[in-house]
Steps between C-alpha positions, in 0.01 A plus 500: 500500500873561506711297263721222632853609567832327518593490869870498417570710192873498559508123457429521128763563240500836320269500204684425177385708204523296184602701195562394144764671292514869420364494146210739559712735713767521229244556224350788699844647570566491126170677434593768756830554319316535169255749651784705647674494162179617335476775760858611426441504123176694541678742731762565233227544238304743717810697597573559130147605413361655818808669649353842423199427719623285791833420664706193413401347836138571415543319168617185678218523754257528209661193341450304824135607513450379142654160577293456815188614317515190282438283806224731617337490156510120485340473845234751401419297189466188716241672718319634192479157336386345829227765524387430142458130569334533839123484553343785700588485867258543790494854633703414812782359286533791257770765519486872445774692320715556809466141620592374152803729497605369841464138382708579191766679707533207743535256209770715338686512831468125559602394150793743472622397844514144373657573160757759605593386851367181662521243223833602344691567823335319793412161353715322758438729799408311819142516622421635845505252788225511766609660826180412691373153600495303178177365358471137404428552129783641286427677170659428162469793257496450122524795258333556164605546138848644440564589864724364776457415865595862584139615452417327830748693719242754635237231562756281679584786739134534596459123527808475723357768729193276538716199582507322163810344352517572127706370213483589132617344177586632155345316206740469209549477204291813460301378199473130579197276473315544832526128574877550496474689831353206690835363618615842626180538701547152647856585604380823655235317702747235616758758603256717695348207687845366588621840617189582702443155648134520401299220341280737296516839335303760306593618151426859392537549125457798268372487143672229289661360816156388616457294183844345558399397853173356372704303245717376787194386696365326190828312450556433870185520713689626804322486835780710648354805321204587721403809304585676174421872501510652152526870413377622161535154349386446139320178590311517171760697307544864406463689172842664534671160476438512124772768476777249576604180325689364804393151606362611838318796345331277242379279785346806667289598200124504552369144524822346369516124471753491784273697734197292402692182587616648831146601597360159406763315701437667835290320758253670738743422782781691326275794412384523863862573594520805269414861583498734199545871576443718194417858407230662292766743375770252401679641194673174397254219571207601283212470526540485875240221533756256354661496846187343649540128566188291547525280807762725663450787744490820292571836661444814291678830565469831314719786378824297502711435191666171413851563637359712783336186640848403622539817706149573624444484876133423428603194296749397770217508755296274272795259474551485875127458556499196269807351671366560850176322406706198393705516820185511711356202312824304545500580871140376536583181312804439720292546818230266367763235418662525841161479673 
């Protein structure tokens, strides 16, 4: 059944994207400067010691490769640790060498795109507006740990092509208690509903952002949120969170007191509004089963890394499938009420 559509999309105000400050963007710009400085210093070092073997330009290229290799090594270690802590997968979910290399390559591309380009320089870029008849349910996008709203730019273009209005928010301060993001999420919901003229919306949230939205729903059981779709969310924590002492990272540790309280507080009605999409090959949320949420709709995908979930067309199809099911249900309920 086709989703309900707004018969007069031009009557609604443009969607306002709600952004916090630029703390994360500026931190990442500073890290880029430090990496470029390291590259320059390494280039000077190599040119003094390797000039007999390669050109000066080659020395600086080698320095850049060394700097970038640190990121590649860290990502590789994440996948290795996730593999160590993962129980054996069914045959249809396993990867061969080339498939594993492809998964690793896509995760490197996705994470470096965020660190070097999207998050530091496009945190306030406008999201695409739909140019086709506009669907009734707008989408609020919420990012994960130490990211900005910029990670949603590609998804928003695809959503706009399908007729969805999207808005995105940036959660700051970067290392705040997760409950501290509740007000920002509420403002984002209010702004999107006011701009779109809709009475309800869907929230799509990645990683830590999903926990922040669940905290919002615990504090303010909001009937305006028809569905929460989570991507790679550490609903029961992740082992890698032990590597950080930030407040939000401590809350994401395996079976933390904060997570236990959040899970106890949710009602079956709230859980029924959640769809959790997660990957067997997540390199950040480990073990991957921690993304399963009892009482919610759980959708498992394979061969997709944690950041890659944001850019996967397969995951996008899963998101739109979940939203369209909600739209169809809302349409049936509206017809039954009118009858």
